[in-house]
MILONU-762218 format. One record per residue (C-alpha): residue number from 1; residue in three letters; x, y, z. Coordinates in pm, whole numbers, plus 50000, padded with zeros to 5 digits. Layout:
BEGIN
+-----+------+-------+-------+-------+
| pos | code |     X |     Y |     Z |
+-----+------+-------+-------+-------+
| NUM |  Ala |     X |     Y |     Z |
...
+-----+------+-------+-------+-------+
This chain:
BEGIN
+-----+------+-------+-------+-------+
| pos | code |     X |     Y |     Z |
+-----+------+-------+-------+-------+
|   1 |  Unk | 50000 | 50000 | 50000 |
|   2 |  Unk | 50118 | 50352 | 49920 |
|   3 |  Unk | 49973 | 50663 | 50081 |
|   4 |  Unk | 50013 | 50943 | 49825 |
|   5 |  Unk | 50034 | 51308 | 49928 |
|   6 |  Unk | 50020 | 51620 | 49712 |
|   7 |  Unk | 50135 | 51935 | 49894 |
|   8 |  Unk | 50089 | 52281 | 49739 |
|   9 |  Unk | 50250 | 52600 | 49869 |
|  10 |  Unk | 50101 | 52946 | 49893 |
|  11 |  Unk | 50222 | 53233 | 49679 |
|  12 |  Unk | 49939 | 53440 | 49531 |
|  13 |  Unk | 49937 | 53472 | 49152 |
|  14 |  Unk | 50250 | 53259 | 49142 |
|  15 |  Unk | 50012 | 52967 | 49186 |
|  16 |  Unk | 50019 | 52963 | 48806 |
|  17 |  Unk | 50355 | 52786 | 48842 |
|  18 |  Unk | 50233 | 52474 | 49030 |
|  19 |  Unk | 49928 | 52478 | 48801 |
|  20 |  Unk | 50162 | 52443 | 48503 |
|  21 |  Unk | 50367 | 52174 | 48678 |
|  22 |  Unk | 50050 | 51980 | 48753 |
|  23 |  Unk | 49977 | 51975 | 48381 |
|  24 |  Unk | 50297 | 51775 | 48334 |
|  25 |  Unk | 50211 | 51549 | 48628 |
|  26 |  Unk | 49860 | 51479 | 48500 |
|  27 |  Unk | 49989 | 51406 | 48151 |
|  28 |  Unk | 50234 | 51149 | 48283 |
|  29 |  Unk | 49979 | 50987 | 48514 |
|  30 |  Unk | 49736 | 50963 | 48224 |
|  31 |  Unk | 49414 | 51044 | 48410 |
|  32 |  Unk | 49264 | 51321 | 48631 |
|  33 |  Unk | 49471 | 51425 | 48931 |
|  34 |  Unk | 49193 | 51354 | 49178 |
|  35 |  Unk | 49236 | 50979 | 49116 |
|  36 |  Unk | 49601 | 50972 | 49215 |
|  37 |  Unk | 49619 | 51113 | 49567 |
|  38 |  Unk | 49502 | 51006 | 49911 |
|  39 |  Unk | 49556 | 51346 | 50071 |
|  40 |  Unk | 49596 | 51689 | 49916 |
|  41 |  Unk | 49724 | 51974 | 50133 |
|  42 |  Unk | 49722 | 52334 | 50015 |
|  43 |  Unk | 49789 | 52675 | 50168 |
|  44 |  Unk | 49659 | 53006 | 50034 |
|  45 |  Unk | 49675 | 52986 | 49652 |
|  46 |  Unk | 49765 | 52620 | 49707 |
|  47 |  Unk | 49436 | 52570 | 49889 |
|  48 |  Unk | 49252 | 52692 | 49580 |
|  49 |  Unk | 49438 | 52447 | 49359 |
|  50 |  Unk | 49381 | 52168 | 49613 |
|  51 |  Unk | 49007 | 52239 | 49637 |
|  52 |  Unk | 48968 | 52247 | 49259 |
|  53 |  Unk | 49150 | 51913 | 49224 |
|  54 |  Unk | 48939 | 51766 | 49504 |
|  55 |  Unk | 48623 | 51866 | 49316 |
|  56 |  Unk | 48739 | 51699 | 48995 |
|  57 |  Unk | 48893 | 51983 | 48795 |
|  58 |  Unk | 49165 | 51893 | 48549 |
|  59 |  Unk | 49502 | 52063 | 48521 |
|  60 |  Unk | 49400 | 52279 | 48226 |
|  61 |  Unk | 49117 | 52425 | 48432 |
|  62 |  Unk | 49361 | 52498 | 48716 |
|  63 |  Unk | 49588 | 52691 | 48483 |
|  64 |  Unk | 49302 | 52880 | 48320 |
|  65 |  Unk | 49186 | 53007 | 48659 |
|  66 |  Unk | 49503 | 53215 | 48687 |
|  67 |  Unk | 49524 | 53312 | 48322 |
|  68 |  Unk | 49159 | 53409 | 48285 |
|  69 |  Unk | 49062 | 53530 | 48633 |
|  70 |  Unk | 49385 | 53642 | 48797 |
|  71 |  Unk | 49306 | 54009 | 48735 |
|  72 |  Unk | 48971 | 53959 | 48905 |
|  73 |  Unk | 49160 | 53877 | 49227 |
|  74 |  Unk | 49456 | 54116 | 49184 |
|  75 |  Unk | 49316 | 54400 | 48969 |
|  76 |  Unk | 49610 | 54640 | 49016 |
|  77 |  Unk | 49967 | 54644 | 49145 |
|  78 |  Unk | 50010 | 54992 | 49293 |
|  79 |  Unk | 49899 | 55090 | 49644 |
|  80 |  Unk | 49815 | 55429 | 49493 |
|  81 |  Unk | 49562 | 55288 | 49248 |
|  82 |  Unk | 49232 | 55483 | 49244 |
|  83 |  Unk | 49055 | 55146 | 49267 |
|  84 |  Unk | 49186 | 55116 | 49624 |
|  85 |  Unk | 49008 | 55432 | 49746 |
|  86 |  Unk | 48695 | 55251 | 49876 |
|  87 |  Unk | 48918 | 55037 | 50098 |
|  88 |  Unk | 49098 | 55345 | 50232 |
|  89 |  Unk | 48764 | 55508 | 50311 |
|  90 |  Unk | 48652 | 55191 | 50488 |
|  91 |  Unk | 48966 | 55096 | 50681 |
|  92 |  Unk | 49194 | 55403 | 50671 |
|  93 |  Unk | 49531 | 55464 | 50509 |
|  94 |  Unk | 49668 | 55130 | 50635 |
|  95 |  Unk | 49391 | 54937 | 50460 |
|  96 |  Unk | 49465 | 54603 | 50292 |
|  97 |  Unk | 49587 | 54638 | 49937 |
|  98 |  Unk | 49287 | 54455 | 49789 |
|  99 |  Unk | 48925 | 54389 | 49867 |
| 100 |  Unk | 48837 | 54021 | 49897 |
| 101 |  Unk | 48527 | 54070 | 49681 |
| 102 |  Unk | 48696 | 53949 | 49363 |
| 103 |  Unk | 48853 | 53651 | 49537 |
| 104 |  Unk | 48523 | 53553 | 49699 |
| 105 |  Unk | 48323 | 53596 | 49378 |
| 106 |  Unk | 48560 | 53379 | 49174 |
| 107 |  Unk | 48581 | 53105 | 49436 |
| 108 |  Unk | 48202 | 53092 | 49465 |
| 109 |  Unk | 48180 | 53058 | 49087 |
| 110 |  Unk | 48438 | 52779 | 49084 |
| 111 |  Unk | 48333 | 52580 | 49392 |
| 112 |  Unk | 47962 | 52654 | 49422 |
| 113 |  Unk | 47780 | 52520 | 49729 |
| 114 |  Unk | 48017 | 52235 | 49806 |
| 115 |  Unk | 48113 | 52203 | 50172 |
| 116 |  Unk | 48447 | 52098 | 50310 |
| 117 |  Unk | 48298 | 51772 | 50436 |
| 118 |  Unk | 48172 | 51690 | 50085 |
| 119 |  Unk | 48531 | 51612 | 49984 |
| 120 |  Unk | 48533 | 51314 | 50223 |
| 121 |  Unk | 48161 | 51238 | 50258 |
| 122 |  Unk | 48187 | 50919 | 50466 |
| 123 |  Unk | 48446 | 50935 | 50748 |
| 124 |  Unk | 48404 | 50562 | 50810 |
| 125 |  Unk | 48554 | 50504 | 50465 |
| 126 |  Unk | 48802 | 50787 | 50469 |
| 127 |  Unk | 49103 | 50567 | 50399 |
| 128 |  Unk | 48950 | 50484 | 50060 |
| 129 |  Unk | 48853 | 50847 | 49994 |
| 130 |  Unk | 49036 | 51162 | 49899 |
| 131 |  Unk | 49114 | 51391 | 50192 |
| 132 |  Unk | 49178 | 51765 | 50190 |
| 133 |  Unk | 49388 | 51963 | 50440 |
| 134 |  Unk | 49401 | 52345 | 50444 |
| 135 |  Unk | 49589 | 52557 | 50703 |
| 136 |  Unk | 49472 | 52898 | 50820 |
| 137 |  Unk | 49532 | 53109 | 51133 |
| 138 |  Unk | 49284 | 53249 | 51384 |
| 139 |  Unk | 49383 | 53595 | 51511 |
| 140 |  Unk | 49143 | 53568 | 51809 |
| 141 |  Unk | 49279 | 53250 | 51966 |
| 142 |  Unk | 49622 | 53315 | 51809 |
| 143 |  Unk | 49636 | 52954 | 51695 |
| 144 |  Unk | 49650 | 52774 | 51361 |
| 145 |  Unk | 49327 | 52629 | 51228 |
| 146 |  Unk | 49390 | 52324 | 51011 |
| 147 |  Unk | 49077 | 52244 | 50811 |
| 148 |  Unk | 49041 | 51869 | 50751 |
| 149 |  Unk | 48771 | 51733 | 50522 |
| 150 |  Unk | 48744 | 51404 | 50712 |
| 151 |  Unk | 48676 | 51563 | 51052 |
| 152 |  Unk | 48298 | 51590 | 51039 |
| 153 |  Unk | 48293 | 51639 | 51417 |
| 154 |  Unk | 48470 | 51977 | 51399 |
| 155 |  Unk | 48302 | 52317 | 51389 |
| 156 |  Unk | 48416 | 52379 | 51032 |
| 157 |  Unk | 48274 | 52060 | 50874 |
| 158 |  Unk | 47986 | 52236 | 50698 |
| 159 |  Unk | 48179 | 52552 | 50605 |
| 160 |  Unk | 48159 | 52608 | 50227 |
| 161 |  Unk | 48471 | 52502 | 50044 |
| 162 |  Unk | 48505 | 52845 | 49883 |
| 163 |  Unk | 48510 | 53001 | 50229 |
| 164 |  Unk | 48780 | 52764 | 50354 |
| 165 |  Unk | 48995 | 52882 | 50063 |
| 166 |  Unk | 48922 | 53250 | 50138 |
| 167 |  Unk | 49034 | 53193 | 50498 |
| 168 |  Unk | 49360 | 53032 | 50386 |
| 169 |  Unk | 49425 | 53296 | 50118 |
| 170 |  Unk | 49357 | 53613 | 50321 |
| 171 |  Unk | 49719 | 53722 | 50329 |
| 172 |  Unk | 49801 | 54003 | 50574 |
| 173 |  Unk | 49848 | 54340 | 50400 |
| 174 |  Unk | 49693 | 54197 | 50081 |
| 175 |  Unk | 49340 | 54103 | 50190 |
| 176 |  Unk | 49117 | 54164 | 50494 |
| 177 |  Unk | 49089 | 53895 | 50760 |
| 178 |  Unk | 48787 | 53670 | 50703 |
| 179 |  Unk | 48524 | 53637 | 50977 |
| 180 |  Unk | 48332 | 53314 | 51039 |
| 181 |  Unk | 48067 | 53285 | 51309 |
| 182 |  Unk | 47981 | 52932 | 51420 |
| 183 |  Unk | 47788 | 52814 | 51723 |
| 184 |  Unk | 47803 | 53154 | 51887 |
| 185 |  Unk | 48181 | 53182 | 51842 |
| 186 |  Unk | 48380 | 53407 | 51613 |
| 187 |  Unk | 48687 | 53308 | 51414 |
| 188 |  Unk | 48903 | 53579 | 51256 |
| 189 |  Unk | 49097 | 53389 | 50992 |
| 190 |  Unk | 49399 | 53489 | 50787 |
| 191 |  Unk | 49637 | 53329 | 50541 |
| 192 |  Unk | 49774 | 52990 | 50643 |
| 193 |  Unk | 50107 | 53107 | 50509 |
| 194 |  Unk | 50184 | 53280 | 50840 |
| 195 |  Unk | 50223 | 52933 | 50995 |
| 196 |  Unk | 50256 | 52681 | 50711 |
| 197 |  Unk | 50303 | 52834 | 50368 |
| 198 |  Unk | 50439 | 52493 | 50272 |
| 199 |  Unk | 50188 | 52252 | 50432 |
| 200 |  Unk | 50396 | 51939 | 50371 |
| 201 |  Unk | 50487 | 51870 | 50734 |
| 202 |  Unk | 50121 | 51908 | 50834 |
| 203 |  Unk | 50026 | 51661 | 50560 |
| 204 |  Unk | 50291 | 51408 | 50661 |
| 205 |  Unk | 50199 | 51432 | 51030 |
| 206 |  Unk | 49828 | 51381 | 50958 |
| 207 |  Unk | 49905 | 51092 | 50724 |
| 208 |  Unk | 50109 | 50915 | 50990 |
| 209 |  Unk | 49822 | 50957 | 51238 |
| 210 |  Unk | 49562 | 50835 | 50989 |
| 211 |  Unk | 49764 | 50528 | 50898 |
| 212 |  Unk | 49849 | 50444 | 51260 |
| 213 |  Unk | 49484 | 50487 | 51368 |
| 214 |  Unk | 49344 | 50275 | 51085 |
| 215 |  Unk | 49600 | 49996 | 51052 |
| 216 |  Unk | 49789 | 49772 | 51290 |
| 217 |  Unk | 50121 | 49866 | 51142 |
| 218 |  Unk | 50429 | 49994 | 51320 |
| 219 |  Unk | 50556 | 50347 | 51278 |
| 220 |  Unk | 50839 | 50223 | 51058 |
| 221 |  Unk | 50594 | 50037 | 50833 |
| 222 |  Unk | 50371 | 50342 | 50809 |
| 223 |  Unk | 50659 | 50573 | 50718 |
| 224 |  Unk | 50762 | 50336 | 50441 |
| 225 |  Unk | 50422 | 50374 | 50274 |
| 226 |  Unk | 50415 | 50753 | 50242 |
| 227 |  Unk | 50509 | 50922 | 49914 |
| 228 |  Unk | 50505 | 51300 | 49877 |
| 229 |  Unk | 50491 | 51531 | 49577 |
| 230 |  Unk | 50553 | 51884 | 49710 |
| 231 |  Unk | 50524 | 52182 | 49475 |
| 232 |  Unk | 50629 | 52538 | 49553 |
| 233 |  Unk | 50554 | 52875 | 49395 |
| 234 |  Unk | 50912 | 52980 | 49335 |
| 235 |  Unk | 51197 | 53066 | 49570 |
| 236 |  Unk | 51286 | 53437 | 49536 |
| 237 |  Unk | 51652 | 53456 | 49450 |
| 238 |  Unk | 51691 | 53826 | 49531 |
| 239 |  Unk | 51869 | 53875 | 49867 |
| 240 |  Unk | 51795 | 54156 | 50110 |
| 241 |  Unk | 52143 | 54276 | 50213 |
| 242 |  Unk | 52228 | 54344 | 50578 |
| 243 |  Unk | 52329 | 54698 | 50490 |
| 244 |  Unk | 51974 | 54753 | 50367 |
| 245 |  Unk | 51771 | 54562 | 50622 |
| 246 |  Unk | 51959 | 54670 | 50937 |
| 247 |  Unk | 51797 | 55013 | 50930 |
| 248 |  Unk | 51445 | 54899 | 50853 |
| 249 |  Unk | 51171 | 55008 | 51089 |
| 250 |  Unk | 50794 | 54976 | 51105 |
| 251 |  Unk | 50731 | 55122 | 50760 |
| 252 |  Unk | 50988 | 54917 | 50567 |
| 253 |  Unk | 50909 | 54590 | 50745 |
| 254 |  Unk | 50541 | 54663 | 50714 |
| 255 |  Unk | 50575 | 54676 | 50336 |
| 256 |  Unk | 50781 | 54355 | 50313 |
| 257 |  Unk | 50680 | 54145 | 50615 |
| 258 |  Unk | 50411 | 53945 | 50435 |
| 259 |  Unk | 50655 | 53846 | 50161 |
| 260 |  Unk | 50920 | 53750 | 50418 |
| 261 |  Unk | 50672 | 53544 | 50619 |
| 262 |  Unk | 50558 | 53363 | 50305 |
| 263 |  Unk | 50914 | 53293 | 50189 |
| 264 |  Unk | 51070 | 53183 | 50518 |
| 265 |  Unk | 50850 | 52889 | 50638 |
| 266 |  Unk | 50856 | 52661 | 50330 |
| 267 |  Unk | 51211 | 52536 | 50382 |
| 268 |  Unk | 51148 | 52468 | 50751 |
| 269 |  Unk | 50846 | 52252 | 50670 |
| 270 |  Unk | 51041 | 52079 | 50393 |
| 271 |  Unk | 51318 | 52002 | 50640 |
| 272 |  Unk | 51075 | 51863 | 50898 |
| 273 |  Unk | 50900 | 51643 | 50640 |
| 274 |  Unk | 51227 | 51505 | 50506 |
| 275 |  Unk | 51352 | 51426 | 50856 |
| 276 |  Unk | 51027 | 51250 | 50950 |
| 277 |  Unk | 51036 | 51042 | 50634 |
| 278 |  Unk | 51388 | 50937 | 50714 |
| 279 |  Unk | 51537 | 51030 | 50380 |
| 280 |  Unk | 51421 | 51042 | 50023 |
| 281 |  Unk | 51453 | 50679 | 49911 |
| 282 |  Unk | 51338 | 50329 | 49994 |
| 283 |  Unk | 51356 | 49999 | 49810 |
| 284 |  Unk | 51071 | 50108 | 49581 |
| 285 |  Unk | 51246 | 50425 | 49471 |
| 286 |  Unk | 51191 | 50792 | 49552 |
| 287 |  Unk | 50953 | 50869 | 49838 |
| 288 |  Unk | 50968 | 51247 | 49824 |
| 289 |  Unk | 51024 | 51510 | 49559 |
| 290 |  Unk | 51017 | 51886 | 49593 |
| 291 |  Unk | 50956 | 52101 | 49285 |
| 292 |  Unk | 51068 | 52455 | 49364 |
| 293 |  Unk | 51246 | 52672 | 49112 |
| 294 |  Unk | 51473 | 52967 | 49193 |
| 295 |  Unk | 51260 | 53263 | 49093 |
| 296 |  Unk | 51427 | 53538 | 48891 |
| 297 |  Unk | 51335 | 53900 | 48844 |
| 298 |  Unk | 51093 | 54046 | 48750 |
| 299 |  Unk | 50850 | 53780 | 48875 |
| 300 |  Unk | 50888 | 53808 | 49253 |
| 301 |  Unk | 50555 | 53981 | 49317 |
| 302 |  Unk | 50267 | 53769 | 49445 |
| 303 |  Unk | 50000 | 54006 | 49310 |
| 304 |  Unk | 50105 | 54099 | 48957 |
| 305 |  Unk | 49840 | 53928 | 48744 |
| 306 |  Unk | 49930 | 54114 | 48426 |
| 307 |  Unk | 49952 | 53898 | 48112 |
| 308 |  Unk | 50319 | 53991 | 48077 |
| 309 |  Unk | 50404 | 53867 | 48428 |
| 310 |  Unk | 50204 | 53548 | 48388 |
| 311 |  Unk | 50381 | 53479 | 48059 |
| 312 |  Unk | 50720 | 53523 | 48225 |
| 313 |  Unk | 50621 | 53299 | 48517 |
| 314 |  Unk | 50521 | 53025 | 48275 |
| 315 |  Unk | 50840 | 53071 | 48076 |
| 316 |  Unk | 51054 | 53020 | 48387 |
| 317 |  Unk | 50838 | 52727 | 48498 |
| 318 |  Unk | 50866 | 52552 | 48162 |
| 319 |  Unk | 51246 | 52587 | 48165 |
| 320 |  Unk | 51259 | 52442 | 48516 |
| 321 |  Unk | 51030 | 52150 | 48431 |
| 322 |  Unk | 51251 | 52062 | 48136 |
| 323 |  Unk | 51548 | 52033 | 48371 |
| 324 |  Unk | 51351 | 51825 | 48624 |
| 325 |  Unk | 51169 | 51606 | 48372 |
| 326 |  Unk | 51381 | 51294 | 48427 |
| 327 |  Unk | 51354 | 51318 | 48806 |
| 328 |  Unk | 50979 | 51369 | 48787 |
| 329 |  Unk | 50928 | 51077 | 48549 |
| 330 |  Unk | 51133 | 50850 | 48774 |
| 331 |  Unk | 50936 | 50961 | 49080 |
| 332 |  Unk | 50597 | 50906 | 48918 |
| 333 |  Unk | 50689 | 50578 | 48747 |
| 334 |  Unk | 50562 | 50363 | 49036 |
| 335 |  Unk | 50307 | 50611 | 49166 |
+-----+------+-------+-------+-------+
């Protein structure tokens, strides 16, 4: 038995990159992605991709979401855009860069009335069903909220899938926090990237628990069954020199802190997952692969949905995939 995990990082409009990579994965597997994974974990833009896969969308539809509707989510790039004035009037000069109206509208169109629990409709048969995991963060309790489609006993079980994605994608400084009221309690939810922009360690930990709880196998046996495909949204290659950052204060960090928070955690979670899995290989071949390209200028922004930027992101992604093609084919050969 193999327990197959797909983990998808956050990264705003750069989600077009894993969408393109998933086209290559789906082509090699020869059938829709939803048939090839036991658990899909996604944060922020990765949660959107994960939810679409979980509801049966193919890789072309994933890519088209960014190409056709990216500007509906990120309609401008400048904080001084006149389109931002309503937000300034509502929240003041420190308002989020974007309204979440476009994001919400598009996710409702794509995911409809499906609930989180609809992904894994029968918890008694969850080991035979696809499972979805989406991290977010509650600013009231100051704790992560990890949405799990198989936990029908949790407060979030009947939350609409579109709303789960909004919670995970509400990046600080970019979008407002998202409020959910359930059973007389409020949850103020923001982007899961502040705690797990790369959700791979969350996915591995949950998989170990699921396998241990539902089989009589040892921990070593369980670890030997897990295979992980982890896909990032590009690793910014531009350093921030000490001479520059040493004098930063509230204003400078305020403008860059979201990007730093999104960039820093992925490697920590990758490290944890690799250490838990005990290495990358077993007798059946590769157990873990990480697809994460060094991102070059001018594509570092997470909110530039212009056709020119998307074209450049795809160009860099295609060049990276060509270099990794042999490794990916080897990894997926016994999937």
